[in-house]
C-alpha positions as CSV (number, residue, x, y, z in Angstrom):
1,M,108.3,120.1,99.4
2,T,111.2,119.1,101.6
3,L,113.8,116.4,101.1
4,Q,112.4,114.7,104.2
5,Y,109.0,114.4,102.5
6,L,110.5,113.1,99.3
7,L,112.1,110.3,101.3
8,S,108.9,109.6,103.3
9,A,106.4,106.8,102.9
10,A,103.7,109.4,102.4
11,F,105.4,110.6,99.2
12,S,105.9,107.0,98.0
13,L,102.3,106.2,98.5
14,R,101.1,109.4,96.8
15,L,103.5,108.8,93.8
16,V,102.4,105.2,93.4
17,E,98.7,106.3,93.4
18,T,99.6,108.9,90.8
19,L,101.3,106.4,88.5
20,G,98.3,104.0,89.0
21,H,95.9,106.7,87.9
22,F,98.1,107.3,84.8
23,L,97.5,103.7,83.7
24,W,93.9,104.5,82.9
25,Q,94.6,108.1,81.9
26,G,97.2,107.2,79.3
27,T,95.0,104.3,78.1
28,V,92.1,106.7,77.5
29,V,94.2,109.1,75.6
30,A,95.6,106.3,73.4
31,L,92.2,104.9,72.7
32,M,90.9,108.3,71.7
33,V,93.7,108.5,69.1
34,L,93.1,105.0,67.9
35,T,89.4,105.6,67.5
36,A,89.9,108.9,65.6
37,W,92.7,107.6,63.4
38,P,90.4,106.3,60.5
39,L,89.1,109.9,60.2
40,L,92.6,111.4,60.4
41,R,93.8,109.3,57.5
42,R,92.3,111.9,55.2
43,A,94.0,114.8,57.0
44,S,97.4,116.2,56.2
45,S,100.5,114.9,57.8
46,R,100.8,118.1,59.8
47,G,97.3,117.6,61.1
48,R,98.0,114.1,62.2
49,Y,101.3,115.2,63.7
50,G,99.5,117.9,65.7
51,I,97.0,115.4,67.1
52,L,99.7,113.0,68.2
53,L,101.8,115.7,69.7
54,A,98.8,117.0,71.7
55,A,98.1,113.5,72.8
56,L,101.6,113.0,74.1
57,G,101.5,116.4,75.8
58,V,98.3,115.4,77.6
59,M,99.9,112.2,78.7
60,A,102.9,114.1,80.0
61,A,100.7,116.5,81.9
62,C,98.5,113.9,83.6
63,P,101.0,112.7,86.3
64,P,102.0,116.1,87.6
65,V,98.5,117.4,87.6
66,T,97.2,114.2,89.3
67,F,100.0,114.4,91.9
68,I,99.0,118.0,92.8
69,L,95.3,117.1,93.0
70,L,96.1,114.2,95.3
71,R,97.7,116.6,97.9
72,G,95.9,116.0,101.1
73,V,93.9,113.2,99.4
74,G,96.7,110.7,98.9
75,E,97.0,110.2,102.6
76,A,93.2,110.2,103.2
77,S,91.0,107.7,104.8
78,V,92.3,104.5,103.3
79,I,92.8,102.3,106.4
80,R,90.0,99.9,107.4
81,A,88.3,101.2,110.4
82,D,88.6,97.8,112.2
83,G,92.4,98.3,112.1
84,R,93.0,95.2,109.9
85,V,95.1,94.9,106.8
86,P,92.6,93.7,104.1
87,G,93.3,90.1,103.0
88,T,95.2,89.1,106.1
89,G,92.8,89.3,109.0
90,L,95.6,90.8,111.1
91,A,95.5,94.0,113.0
92,A,97.5,96.8,111.5
93,A,100.2,97.0,114.1
94,S,103.9,97.2,114.1
95,A,105.9,94.1,113.3
96,D,106.8,93.4,116.8
97,S,103.3,93.8,118.2
98,S,102.2,90.2,117.5
99,A,104.5,89.0,120.2
100,G,102.7,91.1,122.8
101,Y,106.0,92.4,124.1
102,A,109.2,93.8,122.6
103,Y,112.5,94.9,124.0
104,G,114.1,98.3,124.3
105,A,117.7,99.3,123.7
106,A,118.5,98.5,127.3
107,G,117.0,95.0,127.1
108,T,114.0,95.8,129.3
109,A,110.6,94.4,128.2
110,R,108.1,97.0,127.1
111,P,104.5,96.6,126.0
112,A,103.8,96.6,122.3
113,Y,100.8,98.7,121.7
114,A,98.7,96.6,119.4
115,R,95.0,96.1,119.8
116,P,94.1,92.5,120.6
117,A,92.4,90.4,117.9
118,A,89.3,90.0,120.0
119,S,88.5,93.7,119.8
120,V,89.3,94.6,116.3
121,G,85.8,94.4,115.1
122,A,84.6,97.1,117.4
123,G,85.4,100.0,115.2
124,R,83.9,98.8,111.9
125,E,81.3,101.6,111.8
126,S,83.9,104.4,112.2
127,V,84.5,104.9,108.4
128,G,82.0,106.8,106.3
129,A,80.0,105.1,103.7
130,D,82.0,106.8,101.0
131,D,85.3,105.1,102.1
132,R,84.0,101.7,103.1
133,G,84.8,99.0,100.6
134,T,85.8,101.4,97.8
135,L,88.3,100.3,95.2
136,R,90.7,103.1,96.2
137,S,90.9,102.0,99.8
138,T,91.5,98.4,98.7
139,C,94.1,99.3,96.1
140,V,96.0,101.7,98.5
141,H,96.0,99.0,101.2
142,A,97.3,96.5,98.6
143,V,100.2,98.6,97.4
144,Q,101.1,100.4,100.6
145,P,103.6,97.7,101.8
146,Y,105.2,97.8,98.4
147,A,105.1,101.6,97.8
148,T,108.7,102.3,98.6
149,G,109.9,99.4,96.5
150,T,107.7,100.4,93.6
151,V,108.9,104.0,93.7
152,T,112.5,102.8,93.8
153,A,112.0,100.6,90.8
154,Y,110.3,103.4,89.0
155,F,113.2,105.8,89.5
156,V,115.6,103.1,88.5
157,G,113.8,102.8,85.2
158,V,113.7,106.6,84.8
159,G,117.4,106.8,85.6
160,A,118.2,104.2,83.0
161,L,116.4,106.0,80.2
162,M,117.7,109.4,81.3
163,G,121.2,107.9,81.3
164,R,120.6,106.7,77.7
165,L,119.3,110.2,76.7
166,I,122.3,111.9,78.3
167,W,124.7,109.4,76.6
168,A,123.1,110.2,73.3
169,V,123.5,114.0,73.9
170,G,127.1,113.4,74.7
171,G,127.5,111.3,71.6
172,G,126.1,114.1,69.5
173,R,128.7,116.5,71.0
174,R,131.5,114.0,70.3
175,L,130.3,113.7,66.6
176,R,130.3,117.5,66.3
177,K,133.8,117.8,67.6
178,S,135.0,115.1,65.1
179,A,133.2,116.7,62.1
180,E,134.7,119.0,59.5
181,P,132.8,122.1,58.3
182,V,131.5,121.9,54.8
183,K,133.6,124.1,52.5
184,S,132.3,122.9,49.1
185,G,130.7,125.8,47.3
186,R,128.3,123.4,45.5
187,V,126.9,122.0,48.7
188,L,126.7,125.4,50.4
189,D,124.9,126.9,47.4
190,A,122.4,124.0,47.5
191,M,121.8,124.7,51.2
192,A,121.2,128.4,50.6
193,R,118.7,127.7,47.7
194,Q,116.7,125.3,49.8
195,A,116.8,127.6,52.8
196,R,115.3,130.4,50.7
197,A,112.7,128.1,49.3
198,M,111.5,127.2,52.8
199,G,111.6,130.8,54.0
200,M,114.5,130.4,56.4
201,R,116.5,133.5,57.2
202,V,119.3,131.8,59.0
203,T,120.8,128.4,57.9
204,P,122.2,126.0,60.5
205,A,125.8,124.9,60.5
206,M,126.7,121.9,58.3
207,A,129.7,119.5,58.5
208,W,131.1,116.3,57.1
209,C,131.3,113.4,59.5
210,G,132.9,110.1,58.8
211,R,131.2,108.4,61.8
212,V,127.6,108.8,60.6
213,A,125.9,106.7,57.9
214,T,123.0,108.9,57.1
215,P,122.4,112.7,57.1
216,M,121.0,113.9,60.5
217,V,120.4,116.9,62.7
218,I,122.0,116.9,66.1
219,G,121.9,119.4,68.9
220,T,119.0,121.1,70.7
221,L,119.9,124.8,71.1
222,R,122.3,125.0,68.2
223,P,121.4,122.4,65.6
224,V,124.0,121.1,63.2
225,I,123.4,119.1,60.0
226,L,125.9,116.2,59.8
227,L,126.5,114.7,56.3
228,P,128.2,111.4,55.6
229,V,131.4,111.8,53.6
230,A,130.0,109.4,50.9
231,L,127.3,111.9,50.0
232,A,129.9,114.0,48.2
233,T,130.7,111.3,45.6
234,E,127.8,108.9,45.6
235,L,124.8,111.2,45.1
236,S,124.0,113.6,42.3
237,A,123.7,117.3,42.9
238,A,119.9,117.1,42.7
239,Q,119.8,114.3,45.2
240,V,122.0,116.0,47.7
241,E,119.8,119.1,47.4
242,A,116.7,117.0,48.2
243,I,118.4,115.4,51.2
244,L,119.5,118.9,52.5
245,A,115.9,120.1,52.1
246,H,114.7,117.3,54.3
247,E,117.1,118.2,57.1
248,L,116.3,121.9,56.8
249,A,112.6,121.0,57.2
250,H,113.5,119.4,60.6
251,V,115.3,122.5,61.7
252,R,112.6,124.9,60.5
253,R,109.9,122.9,62.4
254,Y,112.0,122.8,65.6
255,D,111.9,119.1,65.5
256,H,115.2,118.9,67.4
257,V,113.6,120.6,70.4
258,V,110.4,118.5,70.3
259,N,112.5,115.4,69.9
260,M,114.3,116.1,73.1
261,L,111.1,116.8,75.0
262,Q,109.7,113.6,73.6
263,G,112.6,111.7,75.0
264,L,112.0,113.1,78.4
265,A,108.3,112.1,78.3
266,E,109.3,108.6,77.3
267,A,111.8,108.4,80.2
268,F,109.3,109.5,82.9
269,L,106.4,107.5,81.5
270,F,108.3,104.5,80.3
271,F,106.1,101.9,82.0
272,H,103.0,102.6,79.9
273,P,102.8,100.9,76.4
274,A,100.4,103.7,75.3
275,V,103.2,106.3,75.6
276,W,105.5,104.2,73.3
277,L,102.7,103.6,70.8
278,V,101.8,107.3,70.4
279,S,105.5,108.4,70.6
280,G,106.5,106.0,67.9
281,R,103.7,107.0,65.6
282,L,104.7,110.7,66.3
283,R,108.2,110.1,64.9
284,E,106.8,108.5,61.8
285,E,104.5,111.4,61.1
286,R,107.3,113.8,61.7
287,E,109.2,112.3,58.8
288,N,106.1,112.4,56.7
289,C,105.8,116.1,57.5
290,C,109.4,116.8,56.3
291,D,108.8,114.7,53.2
292,D,105.8,116.9,52.4
293,A,107.9,120.0,53.1
294,V,110.5,118.9,50.6
295,L,107.9,118.4,47.9
296,A,106.2,121.7,48.7
297,A,109.5,123.5,48.3
298,G,109.7,122.4,44.7
299,G,111.5,119.1,45.0
300,D,111.0,116.4,42.4
301,A,109.3,113.3,43.9
302,H,111.3,110.8,41.9
303,T,114.6,112.4,42.6
304,Y,113.8,112.7,46.3
305,A,112.7,109.0,46.5
306,E,115.8,107.9,44.6
307,A,118.0,109.9,47.0
308,L,116.4,108.3,50.1
309,V,116.9,104.8,48.6
310,R,120.5,105.6,47.7
311,V,121.3,107.0,51.2
312,A,119.8,103.8,52.7
313,E,122.0,101.7,50.5
314,L,125.1,103.6,51.5
315,A,124.1,103.3,55.2
316,R,123.8,99.6,54.9
317,Q,127.2,99.3,53.1
318,T,128.8,101.3,55.9
319,A,127.2,99.1,58.6
320,N,128.5,96.0,56.8
321,V,132.1,97.2,56.8
322,G,131.9,98.1,60.5
323,G,130.7,101.6,60.4
324,G,127.8,102.9,62.4
325,S,125.7,105.8,63.3
326,I,124.0,107.2,66.3
327,S,120.3,107.3,66.7
328,G,117.9,108.2,69.5
329,N,116.3,111.3,70.8
330,V,119.0,113.7,69.8
331,A,119.5,112.8,66.1
332,L,117.0,113.2,63.3
333,A,118.0,111.0,60.4
334,A,116.7,111.5,56.8
335,T,116.0,107.8,56.1
336,G,114.7,106.6,59.5
337,R,114.2,102.9,60.1
338,P,114.6,100.6,57.0
339,S,111.2,99.1,57.6
340,R,109.6,102.5,57.2
341,L,111.6,103.5,54.1
342,R,109.4,101.5,51.6
343,L,106.2,103.1,52.9
344,R,107.7,106.5,52.7
345,V,108.9,106.1,49.2
346,R,105.4,104.8,48.1
347,R,103.8,107.7,49.8
348,I,106.2,110.2,48.2
349,L,105.5,108.7,44.7
350,G,101.7,108.8,45.4
351,L,101.4,105.0,45.3
352,G,99.2,104.7,48.4
353,G,101.6,104.7,51.2
354,R,99.1,105.9,53.9
355,E,99.2,102.9,56.3
356,R,96.7,102.4,59.0
357,F,97.5,103.1,62.7
358,C,97.6,99.3,63.4
359,P,98.0,98.6,67.1
360,G,100.5,95.7,66.7
361,R,102.0,94.3,69.9
362,S,102.2,97.7,71.7
363,G,98.6,98.4,70.7
364,M,97.5,95.0,72.0
365,A,99.2,95.8,75.4
366,V,97.3,99.1,75.4
367,L,94.0,97.4,74.8
368,A,94.7,94.9,77.6
369,V,95.4,97.8,80.0
370,A,92.3,99.5,78.7
371,V,90.1,96.5,79.6
372,L,91.7,96.3,83.0
373,A,91.2,100.1,83.6
374,L,87.5,99.9,82.5
375,V,86.8,97.0,84.8
376,L,88.7,98.4,87.8
377,G,88.0,102.1,87.3
378,V,84.3,102.0,86.4
379,Y,82.7,98.8,87.6
380,L,84.3,98.0,90.9
381,P,84.2,101.5,92.6
382,G,80.4,101.5,92.3
383,R,80.1,98.2,94.1
384,A,79.8,98.1,97.9
385,A,82.0,95.7,99.8
386,P,80.3,92.4,100.8
387,P,78.8,92.4,104.3
388,V,81.3,91.7,107.1
389,P,80.5,88.5,109.0
390,A,79.4,88.9,112.6
391,G,82.5,87.2,113.9
392,D,86.0,88.5,113.9
393,E,86.9,86.9,110.6
394,D,87.8,89.4,107.9
395,P,86.1,88.7,104.5
396,G,89.6,88.6,102.9
397,T,90.9,86.1,105.5
398,S,91.3,82.5,104.3
399,A,90.3,79.5,106.3
400,R,93.9,78.7,107.0
401,D,94.5,82.2,108.5
402,V,91.4,81.8,110.7
403,A,92.6,78.4,111.9
404,R,96.0,79.6,112.7
405,A,94.7,82.6,114.6
406,K,92.5,80.4,116.7
407,E,95.2,77.9,117.4
408,A,97.9,80.5,118.1
409,K,98.8,80.9,121.8
410,P,99.9,84.3,123.1
411,R,103.4,84.5,124.3
412,T,103.9,84.9,128.0
413,A,105.4,88.3,128.9
414,P,108.6,88.1,130.9
415,A,108.3,88.8,134.6
416,G,109.5,92.3,135.6
417,P,108.5,95.7,136.6
418,T,107.4,96.7,133.1
419,T,104.9,93.8,132.7
420,R,101.3,94.9,132.4
421,P,99.1,93.9,135.4
422,A,96.4,91.3,134.6
423,A,93.7,93.8,135.7
424,E,94.9,96.3,133.2
425,A,95.1,93.7,130.4
426,E,91.6,92.6,131.0
427,A,90.1,96.1,131.4
428,A,87.8,97.4,128.7
429,P,89.5,99.4,126.1
430,K,89.1,103.2,126.2
431,H,87.4,105.2,123.5
432,V,89.1,107.8,121.3
433,L,87.3,110.0,118.8
434,L,89.5,111.0,115.8
435,V,88.3,114.1,113.9
436,T,90.2,114.4,110.6
437,S,89.8,115.0,106.9
438,G,92.1,112.2,106.2
439,N,95.5,111.2,107.6
440,Y,96.6,107.7,106.8
441,F,99.4,107.3,109.3
442,L,97.4,108.7,112.2
443,E,94.4,106.6,111.4
444,K,96.5,103.4,111.2
445,T,98.2,104.2,114.5
446,L,95.0,104.8,116.5
447,H,93.3,101.8,115.1
448,S,96.3,99.6,116.0
449,L,96.4,100.7,119.6
450,D,94.4,99.1,122.5
451,W,91.7,101.7,122.1
452,K,88.3,101.7,120.5
453,C,88.6,104.4,117.8
454,E,85.8,106.2,116.0
455,Q,86.6,108.4,113.1
456,V,84.6,111.3,111.8
457,T,85.1,114.3,109.5
458,P,85.1,117.9,110.8
459,K,81.8,118.5,109.1
460,E,80.3,115.4,110.9
461,Y,81.7,116.5,114.2
462,E,80.1,120.0,114.0
463,A,76.8,118.5,112.9
464,R,76.1,116.4,116.0
465,K,77.4,115.6,119.5
466,F,79.7,112.7,120.3
467,A,79.7,111.5,123.9
468,G,81.3,108.6,125.8
469,N,84.9,109.3,124.6
470,D,88.0,109.3,126.9
471,V,90.0,111.5,124.5
472,V,89.3,113.5,121.3
473,V,92.0,113.9,118.7
474,F,91.7,116.9,116.3
475,D,93.8,116.5,113.2
476,R,94.5,119.9,111.4
477,Y,91.2,121.2,112.7
478,V,89.9,123.2,115.7
479,P,86.2,123.1,116.5
480,R,84.2,126.3,117.2
481,Q,83.6,125.1,120.8
482,L,86.0,122.8,122.6
483,P,84.4,119.6,124.1
484,A,83.1,120.1,127.7
485,D,83.4,116.5,129.0
486,V,86.6,115.2,127.5
487,N,90.3,116.1,127.2
488,C,91.8,116.8,123.7
489,L,94.9,116.3,121.6
490,F,95.4,118.8,118.8
491,I,97.7,118.1,115.9
492,G,98.7,120.6,113.3
493,E,96.5,123.5,114.6
494,L,96.5,125.7,117.7
495,P,93.3,126.1,119.7
496,Q,92.3,129.6,120.8
497,G,91.6,130.7,124.3
498,V,93.8,128.2,126.1
499,G,96.7,130.5,126.8
500,L,99.0,129.0,124.2
501,K,101.2,131.5,122.4
502,A,102.9,131.2,119.0
503,K,105.5,133.4,117.5
504,M,103.9,136.1,115.3
505,D,105.1,138.0,112.3
506,G,102.9,140.7,110.8
507,G,99.9,139.4,112.7
508,K,100.3,135.9,111.3
509,P,101.8,132.9,113.1
510,V,105.3,131.9,111.9
511,L,105.6,128.6,110.2
512,D,109.1,127.1,109.9
513,E,111.2,124.0,110.0
514,N,111.9,122.4,113.4
515,K,114.1,119.5,114.6
516,F,113.9,117.4,117.8
517,A,116.3,118.4,120.5
518,A,115.5,116.5,123.6
519,W,112.7,115.0,125.7
520,K,111.6,117.1,128.7
521,A,113.0,115.4,131.8
522,G,110.3,114.3,134.2
523,H,107.3,114.7,132.0
524,P,105.1,111.5,132.2
525,I,104.8,111.1,128.5
526,A,108.5,111.7,127.9
527,R,109.5,109.4,130.7
528,A,107.2,106.6,129.4
529,V,108.8,106.9,125.9
530,E,112.3,106.8,127.3
531,V,111.5,103.7,129.4
532,G,109.9,102.0,126.4
533,M,112.7,102.7,124.0
534,G,115.6,102.3,126.4
535,A,117.7,104.6,128.5
536,G,119.4,107.4,126.6
537,H,117.1,107.1,123.6
538,Q,117.2,110.2,121.4
539,T,114.9,110.3,118.4
540,K,115.4,112.3,115.2
541,W,112.2,114.1,114.5
542,F,112.1,116.5,111.6
543,V,109.2,118.9,110.9
544,G,109.1,120.5,107.5
545,E,106.6,123.2,108.6
546,G,105.1,123.9,112.0
547,Y,104.2,126.7,114.4
548,E,107.0,128.2,116.5
549,L,105.5,128.1,120.1
550,E,106.7,130.5,122.8
551,A,106.9,129.9,126.5
552,S,103.3,130.0,127.8
553,E,102.1,130.0,131.4
554,G,100.4,126.8,132.4
555,W,101.9,124.7,129.6
556,D,104.6,122.0,130.0
557,V,107.0,120.9,127.3
558,V,107.1,117.2,126.4
559,A,109.5,117.3,123.4
560,E,111.8,120.3,122.9
561,G,112.8,121.4,119.4
562,T,115.6,123.6,118.0
563,K,112.9,126.3,117.2
564,G,110.5,125.8,120.0
565,P,108.5,122.9,121.5
566,L,107.4,120.1,119.4
567,A,104.8,118.8,121.9
568,V,103.3,120.6,124.9
569,T,100.6,119.7,127.5
570,G,98.6,122.0,129.8
571,M,95.5,122.3,132.0
572,W,93.0,125.1,131.1
573,K,89.7,125.7,132.8
574,G,89.6,122.2,134.3
575,R,90.5,120.3,131.1
576,A,93.8,118.8,129.9
577,Y,95.1,119.5,126.4
578,E,98.1,118.3,124.4
579,V,99.2,120.1,121.3
580,L,101.6,119.0,118.5
581,P,102.1,122.3,116.5
582,F,102.8,120.6,113.2
583,D,101.2,118.5,110.5
584,L,102.2,114.8,110.8
585,L,102.3,114.5,107.0
586,Q,104.9,117.3,106.9
587,S,107.2,115.4,109.3
588,N,109.1,112.2,109.6
589,L,107.5,111.3,112.9
590,P,105.2,108.6,111.6
591,L,108.3,106.7,110.3
592,K,110.0,106.6,113.8
593,V,109.8,103.6,116.0
594,D,108.8,105.6,119.1
595,Y,105.9,107.2,117.3
596,V,103.4,104.5,118.3
597,I,104.6,104.6,121.9
598,F,104.4,108.4,122.0
599,M,100.8,108.5,120.7
600,N,99.7,105.7,123.0
601,E,101.2,107.4,126.1
602,S,99.7,110.8,125.0
603,L,96.3,109.3,125.0
604,N,96.8,107.5,128.3
605,Y,98.1,110.8,129.8
606,L,95.0,112.7,128.7
607,A,92.5,110.0,129.6
608,A,93.9,109.9,133.2
609,K,93.3,113.6,133.7
610,K,90.0,114.4,135.4
611,V,87.7,116.9,133.7
612,D,86.0,119.7,135.7
613,A,82.6,119.7,134.1
614,A,81.5,122.6,136.3
615,T,83.5,125.1,134.2
616,R,82.7,126.2,130.7
617,P,85.2,125.1,128.1
618,P,87.0,127.8,126.1
619,D,86.1,128.6,122.6
620,G,88.2,126.6,120.1
621,R,88.5,129.3,117.4
622,R,87.0,132.6,116.5
623,G,84.2,133.0,113.9
């Protein structure tokens, strides 16, 4: 995955769809935990902790797995076949296409290649039944204009929480530097006794720190137990030993490592209330586990409870006089939140401290998301879209939009050599057949041009014959037999038997990065792009992975790259072919202004070439 792809609209759309899927995925996981919680109340604290930890782990794994599974699907057939943006009634064209004409860098008028509104209904039948009116298509259409902004906001949120986490890690290091190692024989002996009782062979470092109000464990790779200075004088020896046992339990269970990973999960999944609900309950069960470990090691319940209450009182006194302590995902404090202390004490003393997993505000937010996920994720996808009216009005178009469209008068193109002749403007649109497994940017472009576009999958193309097309576009696919009556454009794959050569290495074609170098002077397609964009225009194409083409007899270069041609045309056995030896989704070409012009002129170039039907077309691929 290249940097160019990470900055592309394709990545943004794919990531937004991944985060959208996590809304229902995280909700389902949280609802499973909420449903099972009454049964888990009788389980041990370690059992509940394991369930919660597994739930958070599943949540953390959902987005990366979904992102991988969406490879090649996230940019699939999501554009309406009629070329309109749902809910607007407008053709999916570039921003300047509504004016009919735009201006190049040199100030010359050039045609804006957008399909007229009167012809946008011609291609409604080009999308398969599985794609027409599905929730996924509707949702992707709805979020596509905001994908980049959404991803930016998401990474801002992640950055803020990661910054907080990094600041907490730095705060722990600063506390460690300001702490003094414990030299008291009484405290060291108590630590050794509790370590032996818990089966620990190595004890962590321990230090006094005047900047903390409660005992805590800091550090991930090398944990250190920090003790408030007041513990030496305000607690009895038995109480100090009980507090040390609690902190040793954290270290023995590797809670300091899990706590850091938990913080990372919260940072990357911050937008879902279910994550905070499960994560918060996980921290509470972690403290319960350590409390049980203290009692299992032989600690007295009353002494331990009194120690927790006394430490909480000292912490409050320290806060009242201006002291403080750190908390977060790098520190594991003995007392935890004051609101939880009473429940913990009751539980330690056996007074019925097992509270229910009450949803509260976070839980109510999760339930709201759950209802939305069930409605959108289950009910709507199974419903077909309402029938499209016979006229040009889109079902999502309001009456105001229709009225404005009917009252709007097209702008008059400025007079000049680049103005389209009236005969050409009134001519019937040409037909292009797009064969693809799914390519959002290519589909949107072809449907926005002044062409009638029909879209099929490779399987559908091989199953039956398609006639009456002026050009066929094969996206990342080569048929077994090339069409006999039409010229073709190949994108992402090289047809066999047409004299086109690629650089080989060990019998396999070389795939490498490539950058645009220059347009081929004199080629009709290149000349048209330069005229449309203005004299001296140089684009900045970047291809993350593509075939390295070699000089081949009978083939002309349209766009030259640093590692071979980026676009070539040629005549072979009475038919014209154009080849782009790279996947559009692995390039930044769809983001360039001249992309639409280039595609339109490529189709015009191929449609103008006559086909010699008397000769047999070459085989597209072997096997």
